[in-house]
All heavy atoms as an XYZ file, in Angstrom:
609
protein
N      -7.412    -23.719     39.366
C      -7.520    -22.802     40.458
C      -8.353    -21.618     39.977
O      -8.172    -21.134     38.873
C      -6.118    -22.375     40.882
C      -6.090    -21.416     41.991
S      -4.367    -21.248     42.549
C      -4.674    -20.539     44.105
N      -9.269    -21.164     40.845
C     -10.070    -19.994     40.514
C      -9.500    -18.772     41.222
O      -9.298    -18.801     42.436
C     -11.522    -20.182     40.959
C     -12.351    -21.189     40.208
C     -13.727    -21.327     40.832
C     -12.480    -20.807     38.756
N      -9.254    -17.713     40.489
C      -8.768    -16.493     41.139
C      -9.914    -15.786     41.862
O     -11.089    -15.975     41.519
C      -8.270    -15.653     39.958
C      -9.123    -16.083     38.818
C      -9.372    -17.552     39.051
N      -9.583    -14.996     42.871
C     -10.611    -14.232     43.577
C     -11.375    -13.323     42.626
O     -12.554    -13.063     42.816
C      -9.992    -13.396     44.707
C      -9.558    -14.223     45.881
C      -8.221    -14.294     46.225
C     -10.473    -14.935     46.642
C      -7.807    -15.055     47.310
C     -10.077    -15.693     47.719
C      -8.740    -15.754     48.056
N     -10.718    -12.865     41.578
C     -11.369    -11.965     40.628
C     -12.515    -12.647     39.878
O     -13.353    -11.968     39.289
C     -10.343    -11.437     39.617
O      -9.784    -12.490     38.868
N     -12.595    -13.972     39.930
C     -13.690    -14.692     39.275
C     -15.004    -14.507     40.035
O     -16.069    -14.777     39.511
C     -13.356    -16.172     39.160
N     -14.904    -14.045     41.291
C     -16.117    -13.856     42.094
C     -16.653    -15.183     42.594
O     -15.996    -16.210     42.528
N     -17.881    -15.129     43.088
C     -18.523    -16.346     43.578
C     -18.721    -17.291     42.399
O     -19.152    -16.883     41.331
C     -19.860    -16.012     44.219
N     -18.402    -18.546     42.597
C     -18.503    -19.465     41.466
C     -19.730    -20.357     41.564
O     -20.473    -20.327     42.543
C     -17.215    -20.271     41.294
C     -16.884    -21.166     42.442
N     -17.483    -22.385     42.613
C     -16.017    -21.009     43.453
C     -16.987    -22.956     43.695
N     -16.102    -22.142     44.222
N     -19.921    -21.146     40.542
C     -21.145    -21.914     40.353
C     -21.298    -23.127     41.268
O     -22.335    -23.754     41.277
C     -21.225    -22.363     38.897
N     -20.284    -23.467     42.037
C     -20.373    -24.628     42.922
C     -19.883    -24.266     44.323
O     -18.890    -24.807     44.803
C     -19.552    -25.784     42.350
O     -19.723    -26.935     43.141
N     -20.589    -23.366     45.004
C     -20.103    -22.890     46.301
C     -20.118    -23.941     47.411
O     -19.434    -23.782     48.405
C     -21.052    -21.739     46.633
C     -22.298    -22.050     45.896
C     -21.852    -22.756     44.644
N     -20.871    -25.023     47.236
C     -20.923    -26.025     48.294
C     -19.834    -27.079     48.162
O     -19.700    -27.919     49.030
C     -22.296    -26.723     48.335
O     -22.538    -27.334     47.072
C     -23.400    -25.748     48.670
N     -19.066    -27.047     47.078
C     -17.962    -27.987     46.952
C     -17.979    -28.796     45.682
O     -18.620    -28.446     44.699
N     -17.268    -29.898     45.754
C     -17.051    -30.733     44.579
C     -18.305    -31.506     44.189
O     -19.198    -31.734     44.997
C     -15.913    -31.709     44.858
N     -18.319    -31.915     42.933
C     -19.375    -32.778     42.424
C     -18.764    -33.692     41.381
O     -17.669    -33.450     40.891
C     -20.531    -31.958     41.836
C     -20.128    -31.071     40.690
C     -20.152    -31.535     39.394
C     -19.711    -29.766     40.931
C     -19.768    -30.714     38.337
C     -19.333    -28.941     39.882
C     -19.363    -29.420     38.582
N     -19.480    -34.740     41.055
C     -18.998    -35.704     40.063
C     -20.150    -36.115     39.149
O     -21.303    -36.098     39.557
C     -18.454    -36.961     40.734
C     -17.245    -36.694     41.588
C     -16.644    -38.027     42.022
N     -15.560    -37.812     42.938
C     -14.305    -37.587     42.594
N     -13.971    -37.541     41.334
N     -13.371    -37.425     43.492
N     -19.786    -36.491     37.937
C     -20.741    -37.084     37.014
C     -20.204    -38.457     36.648
O     -19.082    -38.582     36.150
C     -20.931    -36.236     35.738
C     -21.442    -34.832     36.094
C     -21.895    -36.929     34.780
C     -21.477    -33.882     34.917
N     -20.979    -39.486     36.937
C     -20.587    -40.850     36.631
C     -21.290    -41.284     35.352
O     -22.511    -41.238     35.260
C     -20.972    -41.796     37.773
C     -20.317    -41.448     39.076
C     -21.003    -40.744     40.050
C     -19.007    -41.818     39.320
C     -20.399    -40.417     41.252
C     -18.389    -41.491     40.520
C     -19.096    -40.789     41.489
N     -20.509    -41.687     34.362
C     -21.053    -42.164     33.101
C     -20.871    -43.669     33.036
O     -19.761    -44.169     33.235
C     -20.336    -41.499     31.917
O     -20.437    -40.085     32.054
C     -20.946    -41.914     30.600
N     -21.975    -44.349     32.807
C     -21.932    -45.805     32.735
C     -22.451    -46.253     31.369
O     -23.089    -45.485     30.657
C     -22.787    -46.386     33.854
C     -22.280    -45.986     35.235
S     -23.324    -46.584     36.561
C     -24.622    -45.347     36.537
N     -22.167    -47.481     31.027
C     -22.640    -48.018     29.755
C     -24.154    -48.179     29.786
O     -24.749    -48.403     30.844
C     -21.961    -49.351     29.463
C     -20.479    -49.186     29.175
C     -19.850    -50.460     28.664
O     -20.552    -51.275     28.037
O     -18.645    -50.623     28.897
N     -24.758    -48.046     28.610
C     -26.205    -48.234     28.502
C     -26.540    -49.647     28.922
O     -25.733    -50.541     28.712
C     -26.650    -47.954     27.078
C     -26.476    -46.495     26.745
C     -27.197    -46.141     25.484
C     -26.842    -44.728     25.127
N     -27.767    -43.734     25.296
N     -27.618    -49.847     29.570
C     -28.808    -49.028     29.706
C     -28.811    -48.137     30.946
O     -29.817    -47.538     31.272
C     -29.926    -50.071     29.805
C     -29.294    -51.176     30.599
C     -27.847    -51.200     30.123
N     -27.691    -48.039     31.649
C     -27.658    -47.278     32.889
C     -27.547    -45.780     32.606
O     -26.807    -45.364     31.720
C     -26.485    -47.740     33.764
C     -26.564    -49.192     34.102
C     -25.721    -50.090     33.478
C     -27.489    -49.656     35.010
C     -25.793    -51.443     33.771
C     -27.574    -51.008     35.316
C     -26.726    -51.899     34.688
N     -28.250    -44.964     33.381
C     -28.204    -43.514     33.153
C     -26.950    -42.895     33.751
O     -26.283    -43.488     34.598
C     -29.446    -43.009     33.887
C     -29.597    -43.964     35.027
C     -29.170    -45.302     34.465
N     -26.626    -41.696     33.274
C     -25.577    -40.891     33.902
C     -26.076    -40.508     35.292
O     -27.257    -40.243     35.479
C     -25.403    -39.602     33.097
C     -24.055    -39.344     32.610
C     -23.973    -38.076     31.783
O     -24.846    -37.215     31.819
O     -22.977    -37.980     31.091
N     -25.162    -40.451     36.264
C     -25.524    -40.088     37.633
C     -24.669    -38.904     38.059
O     -23.454    -38.922     37.908
C     -25.284    -41.255     38.622
C     -26.065    -42.502     38.210
C     -25.611    -40.833     40.052
C     -27.550    -42.390     38.353
N     -25.313    -37.878     38.587
C     -24.604    -36.742     39.169
C     -24.607    -36.881     40.677
O     -25.597    -37.340     41.266
N     -23.499    -36.528     41.317
C     -23.346    -36.657     42.769
C     -22.740    -35.374     43.304
O     -21.784    -34.845     42.738
C     -22.423    -37.840     43.081
C     -21.896    -37.858     44.490
C     -22.655    -38.389     45.519
C     -20.651    -37.330     44.792
C     -22.178    -38.402     46.818
C     -20.161    -37.339     46.088
C     -20.928    -37.869     47.102
O     -20.464    -37.883     48.381
N     -23.319    -34.854     44.386
C     -22.760    -33.661     45.025
C     -22.958    -33.749     46.530
O     -23.983    -34.241     47.008
C     -23.434    -32.402     44.493
N     -21.951    -33.284     47.257
C     -22.060    -33.152     48.712
C     -22.644    -31.783     49.013
O     -22.243    -30.796     48.400
C     -20.686    -33.263     49.373
C     -20.156    -34.659     49.511
C     -20.897    -35.471     50.564
O     -21.401    -34.902     51.556
O     -20.973    -36.691     50.370
N     -23.563    -31.714     49.941
C     -24.136    -30.448     50.379
C     -24.084    -30.406     51.902
O     -23.844    -31.438     52.543
C     -25.607    -30.296     49.919
O     -26.438    -31.168     50.697
C     -25.767    -30.592     48.443
N     -24.315    -29.242     52.504
C     -24.335    -29.185     53.964
C     -25.393    -30.105     54.586
O     -25.266    -30.525     55.720
C     -24.649    -27.718     54.259
C     -24.128    -26.984     53.065
C     -24.394    -27.909     51.902
N     -26.402    -30.455     53.834
C     -27.469    -31.336     54.341
C     -27.274    -32.794     53.946
O     -28.124    -33.626     54.205
C     -28.811    -30.839     53.826
C     -29.136    -29.462     54.333
C     -30.516    -29.436     54.829
C     -30.797    -28.064     55.394
N     -31.745    -28.091     56.423
N     -26.168    -33.117     53.273
C     -25.898    -34.482     52.862
C     -25.706    -34.591     51.363
O     -25.792    -33.611     50.637
N     -25.483    -35.801     50.915
C     -25.226    -36.050     49.493
C     -26.529    -36.040     48.706
O     -27.575    -36.418     49.213
C     -24.528    -37.389     49.318
N     -26.423    -35.596     47.444
C     -27.554    -35.703     46.529
C     -27.100    -36.450     45.286
O     -25.942    -36.361     44.885
C     -28.157    -34.335     46.144
C     -27.131    -33.449     45.438
C     -28.758    -33.631     47.330
C     -27.730    -32.241     44.772
N     -28.011    -37.187     44.713
C     -27.772    -37.932     43.485
C     -28.868    -37.557     42.495
O     -30.032    -37.462     42.877
C     -27.834    -39.439     43.735
C     -26.766    -39.947     44.657
C     -26.955    -39.963     46.039
C     -25.567    -40.422     44.156
C     -25.971    -40.429     46.888
C     -24.576    -40.891     44.995
C     -24.789    -40.893     46.364
O     -23.815    -41.351     47.204
N     -28.502    -37.340     41.250
C     -29.482    -37.072     40.207
C     -29.152    -37.922     38.991
O     -27.999    -38.255     38.752
C     -29.539    -35.575     39.798
C     -29.981    -34.706     40.949
C     -28.202    -35.095     39.266
N     -30.189    -38.284     38.259
C     -30.005    -39.056     37.032
C     -30.204    -38.147     35.830
O     -30.872    -37.128     35.914
C     -31.011    -40.201     36.970
C     -30.757    -41.290     37.978
C     -31.726    -42.453     37.834
O     -32.503    -42.489     36.857
O     -31.692    -43.318     38.708
N     -29.624    -38.556     34.680
C     -29.820    -37.783     33.474
C     -31.317    -37.809     33.133
O     -31.998    -38.761     33.477
C     -28.965    -38.306     32.323
O     -29.232    -39.651     32.080
N     -31.840    -36.737     32.581
C     -31.166    -35.605     31.963
C     -30.782    -34.494     32.945
O     -30.184    -33.509     32.545
C     -32.190    -35.095     30.943
C     -33.491    -35.367     31.598
C     -33.302    -36.679     32.340
N     -31.110    -34.663     34.240
C     -30.792    -33.617     35.219
C     -29.296    -33.435     35.439
O     -28.868    -32.442     36.024
C     -31.485    -33.906     36.550
C     -32.999    -33.843     36.437
O     -33.500    -33.077     35.587
O     -33.679    -34.559     37.191
N     -28.480    -34.359     34.957
C     -27.036    -34.214     35.108
C     -26.486    -33.096     34.222
O     -25.359    -32.656     34.424
C     -26.314    -35.528     34.770
O     -26.703    -35.950     33.469
C     -26.627    -36.614     35.789
N     -27.272    -32.605     33.273
C     -26.819    -31.511     32.402
C     -26.480    -30.269     33.213
O     -25.597    -29.503     32.847
C     -27.866    -31.205     31.334
C     -28.020    -32.312     30.318
C     -26.698    -32.709     29.689
O     -25.950    -31.864     29.199
N     -26.385    -33.992     29.726
N     -27.156    -30.064     34.325
C     -26.837    -28.921     35.195
C     -25.418    -29.035     35.726
O     -24.668    -28.066     35.783
C     -27.840    -28.853     36.344
C     -27.613    -27.698     37.256
C     -28.732    -27.588     38.261
N     -28.268    -26.757     39.351
C     -28.533    -26.975     40.613
N     -29.300    -27.972     40.974
N     -28.063    -26.187     41.540
N     -25.014    -30.246     36.108
C     -23.643    -30.472     36.569
C     -22.649    -30.186     35.443
O     -21.606    -29.582     35.669
C     -23.459    -31.908     37.069
C     -24.091    -32.198     38.390
C     -25.284    -32.876     38.469
C     -23.470    -31.808     39.566
C     -25.866    -33.157     39.696
C     -24.036    -32.079     40.801
C     -25.253    -32.755     40.866
N     -22.968    -30.643     34.244
C     -22.074    -30.426     33.100
C     -21.916    -28.937     32.798
O     -20.803    -28.467     32.532
C     -22.595    -31.165     31.872
N     -23.008    -28.168     32.868
C     -22.920    -26.717     32.634
C     -22.083    -26.048     33.721
O     -21.277    -25.163     33.438
C     -24.321    -26.097     32.581
C     -25.028    -26.312     31.265
C     -26.278    -25.457     31.142
N     -27.201    -25.578     32.264
C     -28.153    -26.504     32.373
N     -28.304    -27.402     31.418
N     -28.938    -26.536     33.418
N     -22.271    -26.469     34.955
C     -21.500    -25.910     36.065
C     -20.013    -26.187     35.859
O     -19.174    -25.302     36.036
C     -21.972    -26.504     37.410
O     -23.343    -26.153     37.602
C     -21.137    -25.982     38.571
N     -19.678    -27.406     35.461
C     -18.281    -27.764     35.193
C     -17.700    -26.871     34.104
O     -16.594    -26.344     34.240
C     -18.186    -29.240     34.792
C     -16.791    -29.651     34.426
C     -15.865    -29.970     35.409
C     -16.386    -29.702     33.097
C     -14.567    -30.341     35.076
C     -15.097    -30.066     32.761
C     -14.198    -30.383     33.745
O     -12.915    -30.732     33.416
N     -18.455    -26.693     33.020
C     -17.987    -25.848     31.921
C     -17.751    -24.409     32.374
O     -16.754    -23.784     32.006
C     -18.974    -25.879     30.757
C     -19.010    -27.218     30.052
O     -18.051    -28.005     30.201
O     -20.010    -27.477     29.353
N     -18.662    -23.880     33.198
C     -18.506    -22.508     33.704
C     -17.254    -22.382     34.566
O     -16.495    -21.421     34.440
C     -19.732    -22.104     34.523
C     -20.980    -21.886     33.699
C     -22.215    -21.673     34.565
O     -22.069    -21.309     35.751
O     -23.325    -21.881     34.046
N     -17.039    -23.346     35.451
C     -15.859    -23.309     36.319
C     -14.568    -23.424     35.508
O     -13.585    -22.736     35.776
C     -15.922    -24.435     37.356
C     -16.988    -24.273     38.422
C     -17.116    -25.552     39.238
C     -16.687    -23.088     39.315
N     -14.586    -24.273     34.506
C     -13.399    -24.453     33.661
C     -13.047    -23.173     32.917
O     -11.875    -22.831     32.753
C     -13.630    -25.598     32.693
C     -12.391    -25.985     31.975
C     -12.601    -27.266     31.233
N     -11.428    -27.455     30.417
C     -10.866    -28.601     30.181
N     -11.385    -29.687     30.671
N      -9.795    -28.682     29.441
N     -14.079    -22.441     32.459
C     -13.836    -21.173     31.767
C     -13.220    -20.127     32.695
O     -12.406    -19.316     32.262
C     -15.140    -20.630     31.193
C     -15.591    -21.340     29.938
C     -16.869    -20.745     29.376
O     -17.118    -19.546     29.590
O     -17.614    -21.491     28.727
N     -13.618    -20.145     33.961
C     -13.125    -19.157     34.924
C     -11.749    -19.506     35.492
O     -11.039    -18.632     35.986
C     -14.112    -19.018     36.089
C     -15.474    -18.423     35.774
C     -16.405    -18.573     36.974
C     -15.345    -16.961     35.366
N     -11.378    -20.781     35.427
C     -10.152    -21.250     36.064
C      -8.906    -20.716     35.356
O      -8.899    -20.482     34.157
C     -10.118    -22.780     36.064
N      -7.861    -20.554     36.148
C      -6.558    -20.179     35.601
C      -5.950    -21.367     34.872
O      -6.286    -22.524     35.158
C      -5.629    -19.751     36.736
C      -6.061    -18.544     37.567
C      -5.103    -18.351     38.733
C      -6.140    -17.294     36.718
N      -5.039    -21.090     33.970
C      -4.297    -22.173     33.328
C      -3.365    -22.794     34.376
O      -3.108    -22.183     35.430
C      -3.444    -21.643     32.159
O      -2.439    -20.764     32.699
C      -4.289    -20.927     31.124
N      -2.834    -23.986     34.114
C      -1.888    -24.563     35.066
C      -0.707    -23.628     35.340
O      -0.256    -23.502     36.491
C      -1.440    -25.857     34.387
C      -2.606    -26.245     33.539
C      -3.163    -24.938     33.041
N      -0.208    -22.957     34.300
C       0.928    -22.050     34.483
C       0.534    -20.852     35.348
O       1.276    -20.449     36.249
C       1.440    -21.566     33.124
C       2.049    -22.646     32.256
C       1.011    -23.516     31.535
O      -0.177    -23.111     31.436
O       1.387    -24.605     31.095
N      -0.646    -20.279     35.078
C      -1.120    -19.137     35.873
C      -1.369    -19.546     37.324
O      -1.070    -18.788     38.245
C      -2.416    -18.571     35.278
C      -2.240    -17.906     33.938
C      -3.557    -17.613     33.242
O      -4.560    -18.325     33.467
O      -3.585    -16.646     32.449
N      -1.883    -20.753     37.522
C      -2.113    -21.260     38.879
C      -0.799    -21.385     39.639
O      -0.702    -20.968     40.802
C      -2.815    -22.628     38.834
O      -4.094    -22.517     38.284
N       0.216    -21.949     38.988
C       1.523    -22.103     39.628
C       2.122    -20.749     39.984
O       2.688    -20.578     41.077
C       2.465    -22.883     38.714
N       1.992    -19.768     39.092
C       2.501    -18.420     39.368
C       1.789    -17.789     40.556
O       2.425    -17.182     41.426
C       2.336    -17.529     38.132
C       3.292    -17.845     37.009
C       3.010    -17.017     35.757
O       2.370    -15.951     35.860
O       3.439    -17.444     34.674
N       0.463    -17.936     40.616
C      -0.294    -17.362     41.725
C       0.078    -18.023     43.045
O       0.281    -17.343     44.053
C      -1.798    -17.490     41.469
C      -2.718    -16.931     42.553
C      -2.452    -15.440     42.788
C      -4.172    -17.164     42.187
N       0.198    -19.333     43.044
C       0.576    -20.054     44.266
C       1.968    -19.633     44.720
O       2.201    -19.386     45.912
C       0.490    -21.580     44.041
C      -0.966    -21.988     43.860
C       1.141    -22.338     45.196
C      -1.158    -23.401     43.348
N       2.907    -19.512     43.796
C       4.270    -19.082     44.144
C       4.265    -17.672     44.716
O       4.934    -17.399     45.720
C       5.180    -19.134     42.919
O       5.368    -20.449     42.503
N       3.509    -16.775     44.102
C       3.455    -15.386     44.577
C       2.849    -15.334     45.982
O       3.337    -14.594     46.843
C       2.634    -14.536     43.610
N       1.815    -16.117     46.219
C       1.188    -16.119     47.550
C       2.134    -16.709     48.589
O       2.200    -16.230     49.714
C      -0.127    -16.884     47.502
C      -1.184    -16.165     46.676
S      -2.714    -17.105     46.533
C      -3.443    -16.711     48.111
N       2.864    -17.762     48.222
C       3.810    -18.378     49.151
C       4.911    -17.406     49.508
O       5.300    -17.293     50.693
C       4.391    -19.655     48.536
N       5.425    -16.672     48.515
C       6.452    -15.676     48.788
C       5.942    -14.601     49.727
O       6.646    -14.172     50.652
C       6.916    -15.029     47.487
C       7.930    -15.836     46.712
C       8.435    -15.090     45.485
O       8.560    -13.838     45.553
O       8.695    -15.760     44.475
N       4.729    -14.164     49.508
C       4.126    -13.130     50.360
C       3.966    -13.620     51.787
O       4.200    -12.872     52.740
C       2.778    -12.727     49.786
C       2.202    -11.492     50.452
C       0.945    -11.011     49.757
O       0.937    -10.921     48.515
O      -0.036    -10.749     50.484
N       3.592    -14.865     51.962
C       3.426    -15.426     53.310
C       4.747    -15.580     54.042
O       4.797    -15.520     55.261
C       2.721    -16.781     53.231
C       1.257    -16.743     52.856
C       0.736    -18.167     52.625
C       0.435    -16.057     53.939
N       5.840    -15.784     53.307
C       7.148    -15.982     53.915
C       7.827    -14.669     54.285
O       8.856    -14.690     54.950
C       8.045    -16.806     52.984
C       7.600    -18.248     52.759
C       8.469    -18.917     51.714
C       7.631    -19.027     54.065
N       7.272    -13.562     53.855
C       7.885    -12.263     54.194
C       7.617    -11.872     55.612
O       6.760    -12.125     56.290
C       7.345    -11.177     53.273
C       7.856    -11.337     51.876
C       7.407    -10.195     51.042
N       7.762    -10.501     49.654
C       7.227     -9.917     48.621
N       6.332     -8.992     48.762
N       7.592    -10.237     47.417
């Protein structure tokens, strides 16, 4: 979970995936955009990997995520 304090993050259009296959097939990156899906082959998939790493660094730990969700739920029930 990303806290609001993380600001705008590196994947504002949504989820993406990197598919790794056995050689000789290249890695494939996939992302949904407002204009449709895009697919890229390696080495262009490195951009997806960097984005994933950035998001992971900004994300809360599982424990912090659970605490934030609980606090928000309590606030909504008041």
